[in-house]
A tleap script that builds the chain and sets N, CA, C and O, in Angstrom:
source leaprc.protein.ff14SB
mol = sequence {
  NMET ILE SER THR LYS LEU LEU ALA GLY GLN
  PRO LEU LEU HIE VAL VAL GLY ASP GLU LEU
  GLY SER ALA GLY PHE GLN ALA VAL GLU PRO
  SER LEU GLU ASP VAL PHE PHE SER THR ILE
  GLN GLY LYS ALA ALA GLN ALA THR LEU VAL
  HIE CALA
}
set mol.1.N position { 27.370 -273.217 -147.858 }
set mol.1.CA position { 27.533 -274.166 -146.788 }
set mol.1.C position { 27.724 -275.537 -147.438 }
set mol.1.O position { 26.967 -275.931 -148.325 }
set mol.2.N position { 28.756 -276.256 -146.975 }
set mol.2.CA position { 28.993 -277.558 -147.576 }
set mol.2.C position { 28.649 -278.721 -146.654 }
set mol.2.O position { 28.411 -279.830 -147.132 }
set mol.3.N position { 28.616 -278.491 -145.341 }
set mol.3.CA position { 28.191 -279.564 -144.438 }
set mol.3.C position { 27.818 -278.990 -143.074 }
set mol.3.O position { 28.294 -277.930 -142.667 }
set mol.4.N position { 26.951 -279.727 -142.385 }
set mol.4.CA position { 26.569 -279.379 -141.017 }
set mol.4.C position { 26.508 -280.663 -140.200 }
set mol.4.O position { 26.175 -281.726 -140.723 }
set mol.5.N position { 26.831 -280.555 -138.918 }
set mol.5.CA position { 26.689 -281.678 -137.993 }
set mol.5.C position { 26.688 -281.148 -136.573 }
set mol.5.O position { 27.072 -280.004 -136.332 }
set mol.6.N position { 26.263 -281.963 -135.647 }
set mol.6.CA position { 26.289 -281.592 -134.229 }
set mol.6.C position { 27.529 -282.188 -133.583 }
set mol.6.O position { 27.853 -283.356 -133.797 }
set mol.7.N position { 28.211 -281.386 -132.801 }
set mol.7.CA position { 29.389 -281.815 -132.059 }
set mol.7.C position { 29.190 -281.377 -130.618 }
set mol.7.O position { 29.208 -280.181 -130.325 }
set mol.8.N position { 29.002 -282.331 -129.719 }
set mol.8.CA position { 28.730 -282.046 -128.307 }
set mol.8.C position { 27.509 -281.140 -128.160 }
set mol.8.O position { 27.490 -280.241 -127.319 }
set mol.9.N position { 26.492 -281.386 -128.986 }
set mol.9.CA position { 25.263 -280.618 -128.913 }
set mol.9.C position { 25.309 -279.253 -129.565 }
set mol.9.O position { 24.315 -278.528 -129.537 }
set mol.10.N position { 26.447 -278.878 -130.158 }
set mol.10.CA position { 26.594 -277.584 -130.828 }
set mol.10.C position { 26.721 -277.798 -132.331 }
set mol.10.O position { 27.399 -278.729 -132.766 }
set mol.11.N position { 26.076 -276.944 -133.134 }
set mol.11.CA position { 26.196 -277.100 -134.583 }
set mol.11.C position { 27.607 -276.769 -135.067 }
set mol.11.O position { 28.215 -275.795 -134.624 }
set mol.12.N position { 28.109 -277.583 -135.970 }
set mol.12.CA position { 29.403 -277.353 -136.603 }
set mol.12.C position { 29.132 -277.189 -138.086 }
set mol.12.O position { 28.703 -278.131 -138.752 }
set mol.13.N position { 29.380 -275.997 -138.604 }
set mol.13.CA position { 29.093 -275.669 -139.995 }
set mol.13.C position { 30.401 -275.550 -140.764 }
set mol.13.O position { 31.353 -274.933 -140.283 }
set mol.14.N position { 30.452 -276.129 -141.940 }
set mol.14.CA position { 31.584 -275.926 -142.832 }
set mol.14.C position { 31.056 -275.195 -144.053 }
set mol.14.O position { 30.136 -275.662 -144.725 }
set mol.15.N position { 31.648 -274.044 -144.331 }
set mol.15.CA position { 31.254 -273.228 -145.474 }
set mol.15.C position { 32.501 -272.880 -146.278 }
set mol.15.O position { 33.611 -272.853 -145.746 }
set mol.16.N position { 32.305 -272.619 -147.552 }
set mol.16.CA position { 33.393 -272.184 -148.417 }
set mol.16.C position { 33.229 -270.698 -148.626 }
set mol.16.O position { 32.135 -270.223 -148.934 }
set mol.17.N position { 34.319 -269.956 -148.459 }
set mol.17.CA position { 34.247 -268.518 -148.661 }
set mol.17.C position { 35.621 -267.925 -148.887 }
set mol.17.O position { 36.638 -268.518 -148.527 }
set mol.18.N position { 35.638 -266.758 -149.484 }
set mol.18.CA position { 36.894 -266.056 -149.722 }
set mol.18.C position { 37.326 -265.231 -148.515 }
set mol.18.O position { 38.505 -264.906 -148.375 }
set mol.19.N position { 36.374 -264.890 -147.640 }
set mol.19.CA position { 36.655 -264.081 -146.457 }
set mol.19.C position { 36.002 -264.721 -145.242 }
set mol.19.O position { 35.030 -265.466 -145.369 }
set mol.20.N position { 36.540 -264.427 -144.066 }
set mol.20.CA position { 35.981 -264.978 -142.835 }
set mol.20.C position { 34.714 -264.268 -142.403 }
set mol.20.O position { 33.864 -264.873 -141.751 }
set mol.21.N position { 34.568 -263.003 -142.750 }
set mol.21.CA position { 33.390 -262.250 -142.338 }
set mol.21.C position { 33.428 -261.945 -140.848 }
set mol.21.O position { 34.468 -262.088 -140.207 }
set mol.22.N position { 32.298 -261.527 -140.301 }
set mol.22.CA position { 32.258 -261.126 -138.896 }
set mol.22.C position { 31.327 -262.020 -138.080 }
set mol.22.O position { 30.925 -261.635 -136.982 }
set mol.23.N position { 30.975 -263.195 -138.584 }
set mol.23.CA position { 30.013 -264.062 -137.904 }
set mol.23.C position { 30.684 -265.065 -136.963 }
set mol.23.O position { 30.062 -266.059 -136.589 }
set mol.24.N position { 31.917 -264.829 -136.581 }
set mol.24.CA position { 32.601 -265.732 -135.662 }
set mol.24.C position { 33.219 -266.943 -136.328 }
set mol.24.O position { 33.506 -267.932 -135.652 }
set mol.25.N position { 33.432 -266.896 -137.635 }
set mol.25.CA position { 34.048 -268.005 -138.348 }
set mol.25.C position { 35.557 -267.957 -138.203 }
set mol.25.O position { 36.137 -266.895 -137.977 }
set mol.26.N position { 36.190 -269.120 -138.336 }
set mol.26.CA position { 37.643 -269.196 -138.327 }
set mol.26.C position { 38.101 -270.180 -139.391 }
set mol.26.O position { 37.420 -271.169 -139.663 }
set mol.27.N position { 39.253 -269.909 -139.992 }
set mol.27.CA position { 39.776 -270.757 -141.061 }
set mol.27.C position { 40.250 -272.088 -140.488 }
set mol.27.O position { 40.787 -272.148 -139.381 }
set mol.28.N position { 40.045 -273.142 -141.251 }
set mol.28.CA position { 40.524 -274.482 -140.896 }
set mol.28.C position { 41.110 -275.134 -142.139 }
set mol.28.O position { 40.790 -274.743 -143.262 }
set mol.29.N position { 41.967 -276.125 -141.937 }
set mol.29.CA position { 42.477 -276.902 -143.054 }
set mol.29.C position { 41.342 -277.762 -143.597 }
set mol.29.O position { 40.634 -278.397 -142.815 }
set mol.30.N position { 41.152 -277.799 -144.897 }
set mol.30.CA position { 40.076 -278.616 -145.452 }
set mol.30.C position { 40.383 -280.106 -145.286 }
set mol.30.O position { 41.528 -280.535 -145.428 }
set mol.31.N position { 39.353 -280.878 -144.988 }
set mol.31.CA position { 39.493 -282.331 -144.892 }
set mol.31.C position { 39.062 -282.942 -146.221 }
set mol.31.O position { 38.562 -282.239 -147.100 }
set mol.32.N position { 39.253 -284.227 -146.362 }
set mol.32.CA position { 38.802 -284.921 -147.559 }
set mol.32.C position { 37.285 -284.794 -147.705 }
set mol.32.O position { 36.777 -284.665 -148.818 }
set mol.33.N position { 36.563 -284.830 -146.584 }
set mol.33.CA position { 35.108 -284.662 -146.590 }
set mol.33.C position { 34.729 -283.282 -147.137 }
set mol.33.O position { 33.797 -283.165 -147.933 }
set mol.34.N position { 35.452 -282.236 -146.711 }
set mol.34.CA position { 35.180 -280.879 -147.200 }
set mol.34.C position { 35.371 -280.794 -148.715 }
set mol.34.O position { 34.540 -280.219 -149.419 }
set mol.35.N position { 36.455 -281.364 -149.207 }
set mol.35.CA position { 36.740 -281.331 -150.643 }
set mol.35.C position { 35.663 -282.100 -151.404 }
set mol.35.O position { 35.182 -281.638 -152.439 }
set mol.36.N position { 35.290 -283.258 -150.900 }
set mol.36.CA position { 34.254 -284.068 -151.548 }
set mol.36.C position { 32.946 -283.292 -151.666 }
set mol.36.O position { 32.386 -283.179 -152.757 }
set mol.37.N position { 32.454 -282.756 -150.541 }
set mol.37.CA position { 31.177 -282.055 -150.572 }
set mol.37.C position { 31.239 -280.774 -151.389 }
set mol.37.O position { 30.275 -280.445 -152.079 }
set mol.38.N position { 32.343 -280.046 -151.331 }
set mol.38.CA position { 32.445 -278.828 -152.134 }
set mol.38.C position { 32.499 -279.162 -153.620 }
set mol.38.O position { 31.975 -278.415 -154.446 }
set mol.39.N position { 33.128 -280.277 -153.961 }
set mol.39.CA position { 33.209 -280.689 -155.366 }
set mol.39.C position { 31.842 -281.111 -155.897 }
set mol.39.O position { 31.447 -280.698 -156.988 }
set mol.40.N position { 31.121 -281.925 -155.139 }
set mol.40.CA position { 29.827 -282.387 -155.643 }
set mol.40.C position { 28.789 -281.271 -155.656 }
set mol.40.O position { 27.781 -281.375 -156.356 }
set mol.41.N position { 29.017 -280.227 -154.906 }
set mol.41.CA position { 28.096 -279.091 -154.909 }
set mol.41.C position { 28.531 -278.026 -155.910 }
set mol.41.O position { 27.900 -276.972 -155.994 }
set mol.42.N position { 29.584 -278.273 -156.661 }
set mol.42.CA position { 30.022 -277.339 -157.701 }
set mol.42.C position { 30.798 -276.154 -157.167 }
set mol.42.O position { 30.938 -275.152 -157.868 }
set mol.43.N position { 31.309 -276.236 -155.943 }
set mol.43.CA position { 32.091 -275.153 -155.367 }
set mol.43.C position { 33.558 -275.312 -155.759 }
set mol.43.O position { 33.995 -276.413 -156.092 }
set mol.44.N position { 34.305 -274.241 -155.721 }
set mol.44.CA position { 35.738 -274.303 -155.994 }
set mol.44.C position { 36.454 -274.874 -154.773 }
set mol.44.O position { 36.394 -274.279 -153.697 }
set mol.45.N position { 37.124 -276.003 -154.914 }
set mol.45.CA position { 37.785 -276.655 -153.786 }
set mol.45.C position { 38.968 -275.841 -153.277 }
set mol.45.O position { 39.423 -276.067 -152.156 }
set mol.46.N position { 39.475 -274.908 -154.061 }
set mol.46.CA position { 40.625 -274.106 -153.623 }
set mol.46.C position { 40.247 -272.925 -152.736 }
set mol.46.O position { 41.131 -272.281 -152.172 }
set mol.47.N position { 38.973 -272.628 -152.599 }
set mol.47.CA position { 38.538 -271.502 -151.771 }
set mol.47.C position { 38.843 -271.790 -150.306 }
set mol.47.O position { 39.005 -272.949 -149.923 }
set mol.48.N position { 38.920 -270.767 -149.501 }
set mol.48.CA position { 39.177 -270.909 -148.081 }
set mol.48.C position { 38.000 -271.558 -147.393 }
set mol.48.O position { 36.867 -271.111 -147.571 }
set mol.49.N position { 38.232 -272.603 -146.608 }
set mol.49.CA position { 37.184 -273.253 -145.837 }
set mol.49.C position { 37.173 -272.691 -144.425 }
set mol.49.O position { 38.225 -272.521 -143.810 }
set mol.50.N position { 35.992 -272.407 -143.917 }
set mol.50.CA position { 35.845 -271.835 -142.586 }
set mol.50.C position { 34.758 -272.576 -141.832 }
set mol.50.O position { 33.880 -273.189 -142.440 }
set mol.51.N position { 34.814 -272.523 -140.507 }
set mol.51.CA position { 33.728 -273.094 -139.714 }
set mol.51.C position { 33.430 -272.199 -138.542 }
set mol.51.O position { 34.268 -271.398 -138.128 }
set mol.52.N position { 32.238 -272.335 -138.010 }
set mol.52.CA position { 31.805 -271.516 -136.874 }
set mol.52.C position { 32.051 -272.284 -135.597 }
set mol.52.O position { 31.760 -271.785 -134.510 }
savepdb mol mol.pdb
quit
């Protein structure tokens, strides 16, 4: 998980992963914020970014 925030009272999670899995995640284009947090956390910035 690279970031979390509330959007209209609902949690918005950004995670880095190679697969979407079955937890209701969907792929999104990475933002500059996603790249920044994944980089400082030692994650590969080229991996697929997904959110719930």
